mmCIF file of the N, C-alpha and C atoms, coordinates in Angstrom:
data_MODEL
# 
_entry.id   MODEL 
# 
loop_
_atom_site.group_PDB 
_atom_site.id 
_atom_site.type_symbol 
_atom_site.label_atom_id 
_atom_site.label_alt_id 
_atom_site.label_comp_id 
_atom_site.label_asym_id 
_atom_site.label_entity_id 
_atom_site.label_seq_id 
_atom_site.pdbx_PDB_ins_code 
_atom_site.Cartn_x 
_atom_site.Cartn_y 
_atom_site.Cartn_z 
_atom_site.occupancy 
_atom_site.B_iso_or_equiv 
_atom_site.pdbx_formal_charge 
_atom_site.auth_seq_id 
_atom_site.auth_comp_id 
_atom_site.auth_asym_id 
_atom_site.auth_atom_id 
_atom_site.pdbx_PDB_model_num 
ATOM 1   N N  . MET A 1 1  ? -4.331  21.987  5.528   1.00 0.00 ? 1  MET A N  1 
ATOM 2   C CA . MET A 1 1  ? -4.000  21.052  4.464   1.00 0.00 ? 1  MET A CA 1 
ATOM 3   C C  . MET A 1 1  ? -3.239  19.858  5.047   1.00 0.00 ? 1  MET A C  1 
ATOM 4   N N  . TRP A 1 2  ? -3.499  18.700  4.515   1.00 0.00 ? 2  TRP A N  1 
ATOM 5   C CA . TRP A 1 2  ? -2.842  17.483  4.992   1.00 0.00 ? 2  TRP A CA 1 
ATOM 6   C C  . TRP A 1 2  ? -1.442  17.364  4.420   1.00 0.00 ? 2  TRP A C  1 
ATOM 7   N N  . GLU A 1 3  ? -0.541  16.858  5.249   1.00 0.00 ? 3  GLU A N  1 
ATOM 8   C CA . GLU A 1 3  ? 0.771   16.461  4.752   1.00 0.00 ? 3  GLU A CA 1 
ATOM 9   C C  . GLU A 1 3  ? 0.644   15.006  4.329   1.00 0.00 ? 3  GLU A C  1 
ATOM 10  N N  . ILE A 1 4  ? 1.223   14.685  3.179   1.00 0.00 ? 4  ILE A N  1 
ATOM 11  C CA . ILE A 1 4  ? 1.082   13.324  2.674   1.00 0.00 ? 4  ILE A CA 1 
ATOM 12  C C  . ILE A 1 4  ? 2.446   12.682  2.493   1.00 0.00 ? 4  ILE A C  1 
ATOM 13  N N  . GLY A 1 5  ? 2.435   11.363  2.525   1.00 0.00 ? 5  GLY A N  1 
ATOM 14  C CA . GLY A 1 5  ? 3.616   10.557  2.261   1.00 0.00 ? 5  GLY A CA 1 
ATOM 15  C C  . GLY A 1 5  ? 3.279   9.524   1.204   1.00 0.00 ? 5  GLY A C  1 
ATOM 16  N N  . GLN A 1 6  ? 4.313   8.863   0.713   1.00 0.00 ? 6  GLN A N  1 
ATOM 17  C CA . GLN A 1 6  ? 4.103   7.810   -0.273  1.00 0.00 ? 6  GLN A CA 1 
ATOM 18  C C  . GLN A 1 6  ? 5.014   6.634   0.034   1.00 0.00 ? 6  GLN A C  1 
ATOM 19  N N  . LEU A 1 7  ? 4.494   5.460   -0.180  1.00 0.00 ? 7  LEU A N  1 
ATOM 20  C CA . LEU A 1 7  ? 5.255   4.213   -0.085  1.00 0.00 ? 7  LEU A CA 1 
ATOM 21  C C  . LEU A 1 7  ? 5.178   3.521   -1.435  1.00 0.00 ? 7  LEU A C  1 
ATOM 22  N N  . GLN A 1 8  ? 6.336   3.164   -1.983  1.00 0.00 ? 8  GLN A N  1 
ATOM 23  C CA . GLN A 1 8  ? 6.350   2.389   -3.214  1.00 0.00 ? 8  GLN A CA 1 
ATOM 24  C C  . GLN A 1 8  ? 6.685   0.952   -2.869  1.00 0.00 ? 8  GLN A C  1 
ATOM 25  N N  . LEU A 1 9  ? 5.866   0.043   -3.368  1.00 0.00 ? 9  LEU A N  1 
ATOM 26  C CA . LEU A 1 9  ? 5.987   -1.367  -3.032  1.00 0.00 ? 9  LEU A CA 1 
ATOM 27  C C  . LEU A 1 9  ? 5.886   -2.227  -4.281  1.00 0.00 ? 9  LEU A C  1 
ATOM 28  N N  . ARG A 1 10 ? 6.422   -3.413  -4.191  1.00 0.00 ? 10 ARG A N  1 
ATOM 29  C CA . ARG A 1 10 ? 6.170   -4.436  -5.202  1.00 0.00 ? 10 ARG A CA 1 
ATOM 30  C C  . ARG A 1 10 ? 5.330   -5.503  -4.523  1.00 0.00 ? 10 ARG A C  1 
ATOM 31  N N  . VAL A 1 11 ? 4.245   -5.855  -5.165  1.00 0.00 ? 11 VAL A N  1 
ATOM 32  C CA . VAL A 1 11 ? 3.315   -6.839  -4.616  1.00 0.00 ? 11 VAL A CA 1 
ATOM 33  C C  . VAL A 1 11 ? 3.187   -7.992  -5.601  1.00 0.00 ? 11 VAL A C  1 
ATOM 34  N N  . ASN A 1 12 ? 2.494   -9.015  -5.192  1.00 0.00 ? 12 ASN A N  1 
ATOM 35  C CA . ASN A 1 12 ? 2.146   -10.069 -6.137  1.00 0.00 ? 12 ASN A CA 1 
ATOM 36  C C  . ASN A 1 12 ? 1.147   -9.482  -7.124  1.00 0.00 ? 12 ASN A C  1 
ATOM 37  N N  . ARG A 1 13 ? 1.361   -9.703  -8.377  1.00 0.00 ? 13 ARG A N  1 
ATOM 38  C CA . ARG A 1 13 ? 0.512   -9.116  -9.409  1.00 0.00 ? 13 ARG A CA 1 
ATOM 39  C C  . ARG A 1 13 ? -0.968  -9.445  -9.183  1.00 0.00 ? 13 ARG A C  1 
ATOM 40  N N  . SER A 1 14 ? -1.226  -10.646 -8.788  1.00 0.00 ? 14 SER A N  1 
ATOM 41  C CA . SER A 1 14 ? -2.616  -11.068 -8.576  1.00 0.00 ? 14 SER A CA 1 
ATOM 42  C C  . SER A 1 14 ? -3.238  -10.422 -7.333  1.00 0.00 ? 14 SER A C  1 
ATOM 43  N N  . ASP A 1 15 ? -2.435  -9.750  -6.510  1.00 0.00 ? 15 ASP A N  1 
ATOM 44  C CA . ASP A 1 15 ? -2.934  -9.161  -5.266  1.00 0.00 ? 15 ASP A CA 1 
ATOM 45  C C  . ASP A 1 15 ? -3.123  -7.649  -5.316  1.00 0.00 ? 15 ASP A C  1 
ATOM 46  N N  . ILE A 1 16 ? -2.950  -7.020  -6.479  1.00 0.00 ? 16 ILE A N  1 
ATOM 47  C CA . ILE A 1 16 ? -3.131  -5.569  -6.564  1.00 0.00 ? 16 ILE A CA 1 
ATOM 48  C C  . ILE A 1 16 ? -4.560  -5.186  -6.168  1.00 0.00 ? 16 ILE A C  1 
ATOM 49  N N  . SER A 1 17 ? -5.534  -5.870  -6.709  1.00 0.00 ? 17 SER A N  1 
ATOM 50  C CA . SER A 1 17 ? -6.940  -5.572  -6.374  1.00 0.00 ? 17 SER A CA 1 
ATOM 51  C C  . SER A 1 17 ? -7.227  -5.857  -4.906  1.00 0.00 ? 17 SER A C  1 
ATOM 52  N N  . TYR A 1 18 ? -6.653  -6.926  -4.386  1.00 0.00 ? 18 TYR A N  1 
ATOM 53  C CA . TYR A 1 18 ? -6.835  -7.265  -2.975  1.00 0.00 ? 18 TYR A CA 1 
ATOM 54  C C  . TYR A 1 18 ? -6.295  -6.141  -2.085  1.00 0.00 ? 18 TYR A C  1 
ATOM 55  N N  . LEU A 1 19 ? -5.105  -5.632  -2.415  1.00 0.00 ? 19 LEU A N  1 
ATOM 56  C CA . LEU A 1 19 ? -4.513  -4.546  -1.648  1.00 0.00 ? 19 LEU A CA 1 
ATOM 57  C C  . LEU A 1 19 ? -5.423  -3.318  -1.677  1.00 0.00 ? 19 LEU A C  1 
ATOM 58  N N  . ARG A 1 20 ? -5.952  -2.988  -2.848  1.00 0.00 ? 20 ARG A N  1 
ATOM 59  C CA . ARG A 1 20 ? -6.892  -1.859  -2.963  1.00 0.00 ? 20 ARG A CA 1 
ATOM 60  C C  . ARG A 1 20 ? -8.120  -2.084  -2.081  1.00 0.00 ? 20 ARG A C  1 
ATOM 61  N N  . PHE A 1 21 ? -8.664  -3.286  -2.147  1.00 0.00 ? 21 PHE A N  1 
ATOM 62  C CA . PHE A 1 21 ? -9.854  -3.623  -1.371  1.00 0.00 ? 21 PHE A CA 1 
ATOM 63  C C  . PHE A 1 21 ? -9.597  -3.469  0.127   1.00 0.00 ? 21 PHE A C  1 
ATOM 64  N N  . ILE A 1 22 ? -8.476  -3.965  0.585   1.00 0.00 ? 22 ILE A N  1 
ATOM 65  C CA . ILE A 1 22 ? -8.128  -3.877  2.013   1.00 0.00 ? 22 ILE A CA 1 
ATOM 66  C C  . ILE A 1 22 ? -8.003  -2.420  2.442   1.00 0.00 ? 22 ILE A C  1 
ATOM 67  N N  . LEU A 1 23 ? -7.284  -1.613  1.658   1.00 0.00 ? 23 LEU A N  1 
ATOM 68  C CA . LEU A 1 23 ? -7.098  -0.209  2.037   1.00 0.00 ? 23 LEU A CA 1 
ATOM 69  C C  . LEU A 1 23 ? -8.401  0.587   1.972   1.00 0.00 ? 23 LEU A C  1 
ATOM 70  N N  . GLU A 1 24 ? -9.291  0.236   1.062   1.00 0.00 ? 24 GLU A N  1 
ATOM 71  C CA . GLU A 1 24 ? -10.599 0.906   1.015   1.00 0.00 ? 24 GLU A CA 1 
ATOM 72  C C  . GLU A 1 24 ? -11.392 0.645   2.285   1.00 0.00 ? 24 GLU A C  1 
ATOM 73  N N  . GLY A 1 25 ? -11.173 -0.502  2.904   1.00 0.00 ? 25 GLY A N  1 
ATOM 74  C CA . GLY A 1 25 ? -11.863 -0.843  4.144   1.00 0.00 ? 25 GLY A CA 1 
ATOM 75  C C  . GLY A 1 25 ? -11.422 -0.002  5.329   1.00 0.00 ? 25 GLY A C  1 
ATOM 76  N N  . TYR A 1 26 ? -10.238 0.578   5.243   1.00 0.00 ? 26 TYR A N  1 
ATOM 77  C CA . TYR A 1 26 ? -9.719  1.456   6.290   1.00 0.00 ? 26 TYR A CA 1 
ATOM 78  C C  . TYR A 1 26 ? -9.879  2.883   5.804   1.00 0.00 ? 26 TYR A C  1 
ATOM 79  N N  . ASP A 1 27 ? -11.024 3.475   6.055   1.00 0.00 ? 27 ASP A N  1 
ATOM 80  C CA . ASP A 1 27 ? -11.359 4.791   5.538   1.00 0.00 ? 27 ASP A CA 1 
ATOM 81  C C  . ASP A 1 27 ? -10.270 5.819   5.872   1.00 0.00 ? 27 ASP A C  1 
ATOM 82  N N  . GLY A 1 28 ? -9.708  6.449   4.852   1.00 0.00 ? 28 GLY A N  1 
ATOM 83  C CA . GLY A 1 28 ? -8.720  7.499   5.046   1.00 0.00 ? 28 GLY A CA 1 
ATOM 84  C C  . GLY A 1 28 ? -7.311  7.018   5.290   1.00 0.00 ? 28 GLY A C  1 
ATOM 85  N N  . LEU A 1 29 ? -7.068  5.724   5.204   1.00 0.00 ? 29 LEU A N  1 
ATOM 86  C CA . LEU A 1 29 ? -5.724  5.212   5.484   1.00 0.00 ? 29 LEU A CA 1 
ATOM 87  C C  . LEU A 1 29 ? -4.767  5.448   4.327   1.00 0.00 ? 29 LEU A C  1 
ATOM 88  N N  . GLY A 1 30 ? -5.228  5.291   3.113   1.00 0.00 ? 30 GLY A N  1 
ATOM 89  C CA . GLY A 1 30 ? -4.357  5.505   1.967   1.00 0.00 ? 30 GLY A CA 1 
ATOM 90  C C  . GLY A 1 30 ? -5.041  5.152   0.668   1.00 0.00 ? 30 GLY A C  1 
ATOM 91  N N  . ILE A 1 31 ? -4.402  5.553   -0.424  1.00 0.00 ? 31 ILE A N  1 
ATOM 92  C CA . ILE A 1 31 ? -4.906  5.298   -1.772  1.00 0.00 ? 31 ILE A CA 1 
ATOM 93  C C  . ILE A 1 31 ? -3.833  4.539   -2.532  1.00 0.00 ? 31 ILE A C  1 
ATOM 94  N N  . VAL A 1 32 ? -4.218  3.443   -3.172  1.00 0.00 ? 32 VAL A N  1 
ATOM 95  C CA . VAL A 1 32 ? -3.292  2.622   -3.955  1.00 0.00 ? 32 VAL A CA 1 
ATOM 96  C C  . VAL A 1 32 ? -3.386  3.024   -5.421  1.00 0.00 ? 32 VAL A C  1 
ATOM 97  N N  . SER A 1 33 ? -2.233  3.285   -6.020  1.00 0.00 ? 33 SER A N  1 
ATOM 98  C CA . SER A 1 33 ? -2.141  3.541   -7.457  1.00 0.00 ? 33 SER A CA 1 
ATOM 99  C C  . SER A 1 33 ? -1.118  2.573   -8.035  1.00 0.00 ? 33 SER A C  1 
ATOM 100 N N  . THR A 1 34 ? -1.414  2.035   -9.201  1.00 0.00 ? 34 THR A N  1 
ATOM 101 C CA . THR A 1 34 ? -0.494  1.116   -9.863  1.00 0.00 ? 34 THR A CA 1 
ATOM 102 C C  . THR A 1 34 ? 0.490   1.915   -10.697 1.00 0.00 ? 34 THR A C  1 
ATOM 103 N N  . LEU A 1 35 ? 1.791   1.727   -10.430 1.00 0.00 ? 35 LEU A N  1 
ATOM 104 C CA . LEU A 1 35 ? 2.827   2.385   -11.213 1.00 0.00 ? 35 LEU A CA 1 
ATOM 105 C C  . LEU A 1 35 ? 3.171   1.572   -12.447 1.00 0.00 ? 35 LEU A C  1 
ATOM 106 N N  . GLU A 1 36 ? 3.307   0.263   -12.249 1.00 0.00 ? 36 GLU A N  1 
ATOM 107 C CA . GLU A 1 36 ? 3.720   -0.641  -13.324 1.00 0.00 ? 36 GLU A CA 1 
ATOM 108 C C  . GLU A 1 36 ? 2.964   -1.957  -13.145 1.00 0.00 ? 36 GLU A C  1 
ATOM 109 N N  . PRO A 1 37 ? 1.947   -2.214  -13.982 1.00 0.00 ? 37 PRO A N  1 
ATOM 110 C CA . PRO A 1 37 ? 1.120   -3.408  -13.774 1.00 0.00 ? 37 PRO A CA 1 
ATOM 111 C C  . PRO A 1 37 ? 1.847   -4.729  -14.033 1.00 0.00 ? 37 PRO A C  1 
ATOM 112 N N  . ILE A 1 38 ? 2.777   -4.757  -14.960 1.00 0.00 ? 38 ILE A N  1 
ATOM 113 C CA . ILE A 1 38 ? 3.473   -6.011  -15.280 1.00 0.00 ? 38 ILE A CA 1 
ATOM 114 C C  . ILE A 1 38 ? 4.353   -6.470  -14.115 1.00 0.00 ? 38 ILE A C  1 
ATOM 115 N N  . SER A 1 39 ? 5.129   -5.539  -13.550 1.00 0.00 ? 39 SER A N  1 
ATOM 116 C CA . SER A 1 39 ? 5.996   -5.905  -12.430 1.00 0.00 ? 39 SER A CA 1 
ATOM 117 C C  . SER A 1 39 ? 5.315   -5.697  -11.076 1.00 0.00 ? 39 SER A C  1 
ATOM 118 N N  . ALA A 1 40 ? 4.048   -5.269  -11.110 1.00 0.00 ? 40 ALA A N  1 
ATOM 119 C CA . ALA A 1 40 ? 3.218   -5.101  -9.904  1.00 0.00 ? 40 ALA A CA 1 
ATOM 120 C C  . ALA A 1 40 ? 3.814   -4.108  -8.915  1.00 0.00 ? 40 ALA A C  1 
ATOM 121 N N  . GLN A 1 41 ? 4.251   -2.971  -9.437  1.00 0.00 ? 41 GLN A N  1 
ATOM 122 C CA . GLN A 1 41 ? 4.731   -1.887  -8.582  1.00 0.00 ? 41 GLN A CA 1 
ATOM 123 C C  . GLN A 1 41 ? 3.574   -0.941  -8.309  1.00 0.00 ? 41 GLN A C  1 
ATOM 124 N N  . VAL A 1 42 ? 3.372   -0.654  -7.037  1.00 0.00 ? 42 VAL A N  1 
ATOM 125 C CA . VAL A 1 42 ? 2.288   0.230   -6.629  1.00 0.00 ? 42 VAL A CA 1 
ATOM 126 C C  . VAL A 1 42 ? 2.844   1.327   -5.733  1.00 0.00 ? 42 VAL A C  1 
ATOM 127 N N  . VAL A 1 43 ? 2.086   2.383   -5.610  1.00 0.00 ? 43 VAL A N  1 
ATOM 128 C CA . VAL A 1 43 ? 2.409   3.440   -4.653  1.00 0.00 ? 43 VAL A CA 1 
ATOM 129 C C  . VAL A 1 43 ? 1.169   3.651   -3.790  1.00 0.00 ? 43 VAL A C  1 
ATOM 130 N N  . ILE A 1 44 ? 1.409   3.776   -2.499  1.00 0.00 ? 44 ILE A N  1 
ATOM 131 C CA . ILE A 1 44 ? 0.337   4.095   -1.557  1.00 0.00 ? 44 ILE A CA 1 
ATOM 132 C C  . ILE A 1 44 ? 0.572   5.526   -1.100  1.00 0.00 ? 44 ILE A C  1 
ATOM 133 N N  . THR A 1 45 ? -0.400  6.387   -1.359  1.00 0.00 ? 45 THR A N  1 
ATOM 134 C CA . THR A 1 45 ? -0.354  7.773   -0.912  1.00 0.00 ? 45 THR A CA 1 
ATOM 135 C C  . THR A 1 45 ? -1.222  7.859   0.339   1.00 0.00 ? 45 THR A C  1 
ATOM 136 N N  . TYR A 1 46 ? -0.670  8.443   1.394   1.00 0.00 ? 46 TYR A N  1 
ATOM 137 C CA . TYR A 1 46 ? -1.370  8.423   2.683   1.00 0.00 ? 46 TYR A CA 1 
ATOM 138 C C  . TYR A 1 46 ? -1.110  9.714   3.451   1.00 0.00 ? 46 TYR A C  1 
ATOM 139 N N  . PRO A 1 47 ? -2.039  10.095  4.328   1.00 0.00 ? 47 PRO A N  1 
ATOM 140 C CA . PRO A 1 47 ? -1.801  11.230  5.216   1.00 0.00 ? 47 PRO A CA 1 
ATOM 141 C C  . PRO A 1 47 ? -0.768  10.826  6.275   1.00 0.00 ? 47 PRO A C  1 
ATOM 142 N N  . LEU A 1 48 ? 0.197   11.704  6.511   1.00 0.00 ? 48 LEU A N  1 
ATOM 143 C CA . LEU A 1 48 ? 1.241   11.376  7.493   1.00 0.00 ? 48 LEU A CA 1 
ATOM 144 C C  . LEU A 1 48 ? 0.664   11.073  8.870   1.00 0.00 ? 48 LEU A C  1 
ATOM 145 N N  . SER A 1 49 ? -0.488  11.639  9.181   1.00 0.00 ? 49 SER A N  1 
ATOM 146 C CA . SER A 1 49 ? -1.117  11.367  10.474  1.00 0.00 ? 49 SER A CA 1 
ATOM 147 C C  . SER A 1 49 ? -1.586  9.922   10.599  1.00 0.00 ? 49 SER A C  1 
ATOM 148 N N  . ARG A 1 50 ? -1.650  9.190   9.491   1.00 0.00 ? 50 ARG A N  1 
ATOM 149 C CA . ARG A 1 50 ? -2.109  7.792   9.491   1.00 0.00 ? 50 ARG A CA 1 
ATOM 150 C C  . ARG A 1 50 ? -0.980  6.803   9.223   1.00 0.00 ? 50 ARG A C  1 
ATOM 151 N N  . LYS A 1 51 ? 0.267   7.264   9.307   1.00 0.00 ? 51 LYS A N  1 
ATOM 152 C CA . LYS A 1 51 ? 1.405   6.410   8.968   1.00 0.00 ? 51 LYS A CA 1 
ATOM 153 C C  . LYS A 1 51 ? 1.520   5.181   9.879   1.00 0.00 ? 51 LYS A C  1 
ATOM 154 N N  . ALA A 1 52 ? 1.365   5.344   11.174  1.00 0.00 ? 52 ALA A N  1 
ATOM 155 C CA . ALA A 1 52 ? 1.539   4.222   12.109  1.00 0.00 ? 52 ALA A CA 1 
ATOM 156 C C  . ALA A 1 52 ? 0.583   3.062   11.805  1.00 0.00 ? 52 ALA A C  1 
ATOM 157 N N  . PRO A 1 53 ? -0.732  3.312   11.663  1.00 0.00 ? 53 PRO A N  1 
ATOM 158 C CA . PRO A 1 53 ? -1.602  2.178   11.340  1.00 0.00 ? 53 PRO A CA 1 
ATOM 159 C C  . PRO A 1 53 ? -1.327  1.597   9.954   1.00 0.00 ? 53 PRO A C  1 
ATOM 160 N N  . LEU A 1 54 ? -0.906  2.442   9.010   1.00 0.00 ? 54 LEU A N  1 
ATOM 161 C CA . LEU A 1 54 ? -0.577  1.937   7.674   1.00 0.00 ? 54 LEU A CA 1 
ATOM 162 C C  . LEU A 1 54 ? 0.635   1.012   7.736   1.00 0.00 ? 54 LEU A C  1 
ATOM 163 N N  . VAL A 1 55 ? 1.648   1.386   8.485   1.00 0.00 ? 55 VAL A N  1 
ATOM 164 C CA . VAL A 1 55 ? 2.843   0.552   8.613   1.00 0.00 ? 55 VAL A CA 1 
ATOM 165 C C  . VAL A 1 55 ? 2.491   -0.789  9.251   1.00 0.00 ? 55 VAL A C  1 
ATOM 166 N N  . ARG A 1 56 ? 1.621   -0.783  10.258  1.00 0.00 ? 56 ARG A N  1 
ATOM 167 C CA . ARG A 1 56 ? 1.192   -2.046  10.865  1.00 0.00 ? 56 ARG A CA 1 
ATOM 168 C C  . ARG A 1 56 ? 0.470   -2.929  9.851   1.00 0.00 ? 56 ARG A C  1 
ATOM 169 N N  . LEU A 1 57 ? -0.377  -2.326  9.029   1.00 0.00 ? 57 LEU A N  1 
ATOM 170 C CA . LEU A 1 57 ? -1.083  -3.079  8.004   1.00 0.00 ? 57 LEU A CA 1 
ATOM 171 C C  . LEU A 1 57 ? -0.108  -3.624  6.959   1.00 0.00 ? 57 LEU A C  1 
ATOM 172 N N  . ILE A 1 58 ? 0.860   -2.833  6.564   1.00 0.00 ? 58 ILE A N  1 
ATOM 173 C CA . ILE A 1 58 ? 1.867   -3.265  5.580   1.00 0.00 ? 58 ILE A CA 1 
ATOM 174 C C  . ILE A 1 58 ? 2.641   -4.468  6.121   1.00 0.00 ? 58 ILE A C  1 
ATOM 175 N N  . HIS A 1 59 ? 3.021   -4.423  7.397   1.00 0.00 ? 59 HIS A N  1 
ATOM 176 C CA . HIS A 1 59 ? 3.739   -5.557  8.004   1.00 0.00 ? 59 HIS A CA 1 
ATOM 177 C C  . HIS A 1 59 ? 2.874   -6.820  7.989   1.00 0.00 ? 59 HIS A C  1 
ATOM 178 N N  . ALA A 1 60 ? 1.592   -6.670  8.286   1.00 0.00 ? 60 ALA A N  1 
ATOM 179 C CA . ALA A 1 60 ? 0.691   -7.829  8.272   1.00 0.00 ? 60 ALA A CA 1 
ATOM 180 C C  . ALA A 1 60 ? 0.552   -8.388  6.856   1.00 0.00 ? 60 ALA A C  1 
ATOM 181 N N  . LEU A 1 61 ? 0.445   -7.510  5.867   1.00 0.00 ? 61 LEU A N  1 
ATOM 182 C CA . LEU A 1 61 ? 0.335   -7.955  4.474   1.00 0.00 ? 61 LEU A CA 1 
ATOM 183 C C  . LEU A 1 61 ? 1.633   -8.592  3.981   1.00 0.00 ? 61 LEU A C  1 
ATOM 184 N N  . ARG A 1 62 ? 2.750   -8.133  4.492   1.00 0.00 ? 62 ARG A N  1 
ATOM 185 C CA . ARG A 1 62 ? 4.043   -8.746  4.142   1.00 0.00 ? 62 ARG A CA 1 
ATOM 186 C C  . ARG A 1 62 ? 4.109   -10.169 4.705   1.00 0.00 ? 62 ARG A C  1 
ATOM 187 N N  . ARG A 1 63 ? 3.665   -10.344 5.956   1.00 0.00 ? 63 ARG A N  1 
ATOM 188 C CA . ARG A 1 63 ? 3.642   -11.683 6.554   1.00 0.00 ? 63 ARG A CA 1 
ATOM 189 C C  . ARG A 1 63 ? 2.689   -12.604 5.800   1.00 0.00 ? 63 ARG A C  1 
ATOM 190 N N  . GLU A 1 64 ? 1.613   -12.031 5.273   1.00 0.00 ? 64 GLU A N  1 
ATOM 191 C CA . GLU A 1 64 ? 0.625   -12.794 4.512   1.00 0.00 ? 64 GLU A CA 1 
ATOM 192 C C  . GLU A 1 64 ? 1.153   -13.163 3.117   1.00 0.00 ? 64 GLU A C  1 
ATOM 193 N N  . GLY A 1 65 ? 2.216   -12.492 2.676   1.00 0.00 ? 65 GLY A N  1 
ATOM 194 C CA . GLY A 1 65 ? 2.792   -12.789 1.370   1.00 0.00 ? 65 GLY A CA 1 
ATOM 195 C C  . GLY A 1 65 ? 2.280   -11.914 0.245   1.00 0.00 ? 65 GLY A C  1 
ATOM 196 N N  . VAL A 1 66 ? 1.468   -10.918 0.555   1.00 0.00 ? 66 VAL A N  1 
ATOM 197 C CA . VAL A 1 66 ? 0.923   -10.013 -0.463  1.00 0.00 ? 66 VAL A CA 1 
ATOM 198 C C  . VAL A 1 66 ? 2.006   -9.061  -0.959  1.00 0.00 ? 66 VAL A C  1 
ATOM 199 N N  . ILE A 1 67 ? 2.782   -8.507  -0.034  1.00 0.00 ? 67 ILE A N  1 
ATOM 200 C CA . ILE A 1 67 ? 3.812   -7.532  -0.370  1.00 0.00 ? 67 ILE A CA 1 
ATOM 201 C C  . ILE A 1 67 ? 5.154   -8.234  -0.475  1.00 0.00 ? 67 ILE A C  1 
ATOM 202 N N  . LYS A 1 68 ? 5.824   -8.017  -1.603  1.00 0.00 ? 68 LYS A N  1 
ATOM 203 C CA . LYS A 1 68 ? 7.108   -8.681  -1.851  1.00 0.00 ? 68 LYS A CA 1 
ATOM 204 C C  . LYS A 1 68 ? 8.286   -7.850  -1.355  1.00 0.00 ? 68 LYS A C  1 
ATOM 205 N N  . GLU A 1 69 ? 8.284   -6.526  -1.651  1.00 0.00 ? 69 GLU A N  1 
ATOM 206 C CA . GLU A 1 69 ? 9.409   -5.695  -1.230  1.00 0.00 ? 69 GLU A CA 1 
ATOM 207 C C  . GLU A 1 69 ? 9.037   -4.224  -1.243  1.00 0.00 ? 69 GLU A C  1 
ATOM 208 N N  . ASP A 1 70 ? 9.787   -3.449  -0.456  1.00 0.00 ? 70 ASP A N  1 
ATOM 209 C CA . ASP A 1 70 ? 9.685   -1.982  -0.481  1.00 0.00 ? 70 ASP A CA 1 
ATOM 210 C C  . ASP A 1 70 ? 10.594  -1.492  -1.594  1.00 0.00 ? 70 ASP A C  1 
ATOM 211 N N  . LEU A 1 71 ? 10.136  -0.502  -2.337  1.00 0.00 ? 71 LEU A N  1 
ATOM 212 C CA . LEU A 1 71 ? 10.948  0.043   -3.430  1.00 0.00 ? 71 LEU A CA 1 
ATOM 213 C C  . LEU A 1 71 ? 11.644  1.327   -3.040  1.00 0.00 ? 71 LEU A C  1 
ATOM 214 N N  . LYS A 1 72 ? 11.064  2.088   -2.146  1.00 0.00 ? 72 LYS A N  1 
ATOM 215 C CA . LYS A 1 72 ? 11.703  3.330   -1.679  1.00 0.00 ? 72 LYS A CA 1 
ATOM 216 C C  . LYS A 1 72 ? 11.474  3.502   -0.218  1.00 0.00 ? 72 LYS A C  1 
# 
């Protein structure tokens, strides 16, 4: 069984679909779920074995301006 982790983030509201699209392109990297659509809070559920590439992608998306802040 896989061990999983979660990252809660706030993104630009208009970029929720973009974030989903990007993560779908990285097969098995993570799944995006919207916690609060108005404030654009999302959670990414991911296998712990894929944490390093996910963190690199999150940093790139933060530099791009898609991700506003980490929530947890």
